[in-house]
C-alpha positions, -999 to +999 in steps of 0.1 A: +676+095-422+650+117-406+660+134-374+637+128-344+626+156-322+617+151-286+590+171-270+602+186-238+570+192-218+566+211-185+578+191-154+547+182-134+544+168-099+523+139-110+552+114-110+564+125-077+530+122-061+521+088-077+519+058-053+535+030-073+543+006-045+519-014-023+517-022+014+537-033+033+568-024+014+591+002+029+588+023-002+550+024+003+554+043+036+580+066+020+556+075-008+526+078+015+540+099+043+567+120+026+562+157+023+543+167-008+563+191-029+540+214-047+566+236-063+569+231-100+600+244-118+599+251-156+627+240-177+648+267-193+650+268-232+675+243-245+697+239-276+697+276-284+734+280-278+741+253-304+731+277-332+749+308-320+777+315-345+803+343-346+798+372-369+818+403-380+800+425-355+795+400-327+774+369-326+742+359-344+716+331-342+718+312-375+688+290-382+680+266-411+644+255-413+652+221-398+672+235-369+644+261-363+618+233-361+640+214-338+640+244-314+603+248-318+596+212-307+621+216-278+610+250-264+576+260-277+553+267-247+521+260-266+533+225-275+543+218-239+509+229-226+491+208-252+513+178-242+498+179-207+464+168-220+480+134-228+494+132-192+458+138-178+445+110-200+472+087-188+463+095-152+427+086-160+438+050-168+454+048-134+422+061-118+401+035-137+421+007-118+409+023-085+379+001-079+401-030-079+425-017-052+423-037-020+413-020+013+425-030+047+408-018+079+415-021+116+397-009+147+402-011+184+378+002+211+379+001+249+347+007+269+344+006+307+310+009+323+297+009+359+260+004+365+239-004+396+225-040+396+188-044+390+186-080+402+206-107+419+213-126+387+238-099+377+262-113+402+272-079+419+257-050+437+274-026+413+282-042+380+315-031+364+325-043+329+353-036+304+348-043+267+377-043+243+367-053+207+393-054+180+385-059+143+406-063+112+393-066+076+405-069+040+382-062+011+388-064-026+369-065-059+383-088-086+381-082-123+356-110-127+332-090-105+337-111-074+340-092-042+353-108-011+360-098+025+382-115+050+376-104+086+391-111+120+373-101+153+383-105+189+366-093+220+380-092+255+353-087+282+361-083+319+333-082+346+330-082+384+299-104+381+301-135+403+283-156+378+309-153+350+321-187+338+350-171+319+365-139+333+381-123+314+362-137+284+381-137+251+362-146+219+376-146+184+362-153+150+374-153+114+351-150+085+354-151+047+325-138+026+320-133-011+295-120-036+295-131-072+273-113-098+255-137-120+239-113-145+248-076-140+285-068-136+294-104-145+327-111-162+361-095-167+351-076-198+322-057-183+341-049-151+372-036-169+351-014-193+362+018-174+398+008-180+392+000-216+373+033-220+401+053-204+426+037-228+404+045-257+402+081-246+439+082-242+443+072-279+417+099-288+437+124-268+469+114-285+453+120-319+440+153-308+474+162-295+490+153-328+464+175-346+472+203-322+510+199-329+503+199-366+485+233-363+512+247-340+540+235-364+521+251-393+520+284-373+557+281-364+568+274-400+546+303-412+564+325-388+597+314-404+585+323-439+571+356-425+606+364-415+621+353-449+595+374-466+603+405-444+640+399-451+636+397-489+612+426-489+637+448-470+663+439-497+638+450-524+632+483-506+669+489-501+674+483-539+645+507-546+662+533-523+695+528-542+677+534-575+659+564-562+692+578-548+710+573-581+681+590-599+681+619-575+719+624-577+717+624-615+689+649-614+707+672-590+738+671-613+716+679-643+700+708-624+734+721-615+745+720-651+713+736-663+700+706-681+669+703-659+643+728-649+641+735-612+605+725-613+614+689-623+636+682-593+607+677-569+597+644-585+630+626-579+632+641-544+597+629-536+605+595-550+637+593-528+617+602-497+591+576-505+618+550-509+633+559-475+599+555-459+596+520-475+630+510-461+621+522-426+588+504-426+605+472-440+631+473-412+604+477-385+584+448-400+615+427-400+621+434-363+585+425-355+588+392-374+621+384-356+604+390-322+576+366-333+601+340-343+620+343-310+588+334-291+583+303-312+617+289-301+618+303-266+646+327-274+627+355-257+632+337-224+670+337-226+686+371-219+718+361-237+700+350-268+670+374-272+692+403-284+711+384-310+703+391-347+686+362-365+700+349-398+679+325-417+697+302-442+665+291-460+656+308-493+622+311-510+634+294-542+607+275-561+614+243-579+615+248-617+597+217-628+573+202-603+548+175-615+511+183-611+495+166-581+468+140-584+439+152-564+423+119-556+456+103-544+462+133-521+427+130-507+433+093-499+466+103-481+446+128-461+419+102-451+446+078-439+469+104-422+448+132-407+448+129-369+415+148-366+398+121-386+415+094-365+402+111-334+367+112-348+368+075-355+383+068-321+353+086-306+331+059-321+350+033-301+344+053-269+307+054-278+305+016-282+320+011-248+296+036-233+266+018-249+278-015-234+282+002-200+247+016-200+233-017-213+248-034-183+231-010-159+197-021-172+202-058-163+188-073-131+213-077-103+215-113-092+243-123-069+255-155-053+264-149-016+286-170+006+299-168+042+321-190+063+329-182+099+350-201+125+349-192+162+369-197+194+367-187+231+393-184+258+400-168+292+402-178+329+376-206+335+359-204+368+348-240+376+318-244+398+304-274+415+293-290+448+314-281+478+322-305+508+295-288+528+269-298+501+266-263+487+274-252+452+303-228+447+337-221+431+358-252+429+388-238+411+401-215+384+417-229+352+439-202+337+435-194+300+438-166+275+439-154+239+459-185+227+430-207+237+406-186+216+429-188+186+433-226+191+396-232+190+391-208+161+417-225+139+405-259+151+374-251+129+352-269+155+325-242+156+318-232+120+290-211+105+281-217+068+259-194+048+249-194+011+222-175-006+210-155-036+203-118-037+181-103-065+177-066-072+152-063-100+145-028-114+108-029-122+114+002-143+147+020-148+140+051-167+173+068-158+194+039-172+171+037-203+176+074-209+214+070-205+214+042-231+193+062-255+217+092-251+247+070-258+230+058-290+224+095-300+260+103-292+272+075-315+250+087-343+263+123-337+299+111-338+292+091-370+280+123-386+311+140-372+333+114-390+314+121-423+318+158-418+355+155-411+359+134-442+341+160-463+361+188-448+393+169-454+385+164-490+375+200-495+406+212-478+429+191-499+412+201-531+414+237-522+450+234-510+460+218-544+442+246-562+460+272-542+493+255-548+488+254-586+477+290-585+508+299-565+531+281-590+515+299-619+517+333-600+554+327-595+559+320-632+540+350-643+556+373-617+591+363-630+580+371-665+567+405-653+600+411-635+619+404-667+597+429-685+602+454-657+639+453-661+636+457-698+612+486-693+636+504-670+665+499-694+645+512-723+633+543-703+669+550-692+682+549-728+654+571-740+661+595-712+698+595-721+689+602-758+666+631-746+634+615-759+619+609-724+618+627-691+629+618-656+592+611-647+590+581-669+624+568-656+611+570-620+579+554-631+599+525-646+619+523-613+587+519-593+574+493-617+605+473-613+603+475-575+567+464-576+576+435-598+604+424-574+580+427-545+554+406-563+581+379-569+589+378-532+553+377-523+544+349-547+574+328-538+564+330-501+528+322-511+540+291-528+559+280-497+528+286-476+507+267-501+530+236-499+529+239-461+491+241-462+488+211-484+510+190-461+490+202-432+457+192-448+470+157-458+485+152-424+520+147-438+537+178-423+554+161-393+567+133-414+578+157-442+597+177-416+612+147-398+593+154-366+585+124-343+562+129-313+574+110-282 
């Protein structure tokens, strides 16, 4: 059963800042008015201590290829950064729902004015008024394209005019209006196109992220094989040093016994010095490759882990009998698996949505409009009529207020109805036409990009198979050369012992054996890289290594 690896990305503040609840829930106010925390803390490397094992001289970090890739997926910074692109695409979906979010408004004003009267009909020498309008509104756009507004208005007016029938005067009205597109922006599909496009771009981003992970995993595994190669190369150089040391000691003994000319001792000495240089260089190379491997798994961030020696349990052994791969079947696997090809095809879906969006902008805008308003009035009623002395004046005051205005308003006795059509006809819309033409060009470009990716995928797979077959053949031939190198060294040593050869040819045979062993190491690692490259080109690498992206 394949193990599943979980990508641990950087902790972002997006979740903490997201407003997931709506008014008037208590959680809405907590989310809206809480203090924004902008500090972001990065997670420390994980799972490293699980692979620390005791050793004779302390502790060591022991890694198989599978455990190493586990740590790469858990701690690699480049993968975590790449993962954030998916988070941004997910946020874009939330943003696309924004036009359908309702909006509530409220407003209150108080205005007092004092003006000199210009005529007697104003009812006072100095006219003083107080106006207190209050409005509330609720607006929302529905997925069908329908927009509606519900509004409530009330106005309280106080005046010192002697001719006021209601003082204070309280008026109120409630209105409901709507606008329904009949051609442009009509229907759920066209109005939700931004959401559909955002979701399509999310899928494209996920494919691109998977392709990025494929490349980063390839780099990470190559770093593992780099270290295996450096380790095996050091072993070859140490063996070469041992051979050079044995040859030098034998030559010094022969020189001491008089069996060798003093002029012949320089060759084995120089050969020993060269072998020492090779060991020193191999050790420094091994250290550099270990440092590169530590960065891949985040071990360089942990002071307790970064100084531990790394022991790799994987070997560069090559399977003895491996069947030859069928090129066409591998190409088909690549065409169905490669995430870059899936991303290119997904871009075509985005183009289709863009074309429909720009096509909609060319349509005439015809809307059905409707409005219904109900009204009410209240306040203290100043009743005027004929007085006993035959004059006209104030008879009495009937008290009233805001409840009277609401009673009339909800009695629906004073309605206003309004229906109509509104047409906005673009006589010529060059901007929208150019946008539509550009979207068609973009789709054609992306179609060519799909073809190009398919061609590149086929070429990459064909070349990867060729490289793999070449690497297998190189391993086979280098093993044959290694066998001949051993036999050549044995022959030269026997000839030297019989006195029919010189130390020069023995040292030459030593160097030939070292070169043959180095070639075996190099070719085995090349084979491992060729297999890795083939899986990368066919898109099978993550599945082959048991890596699941979550």
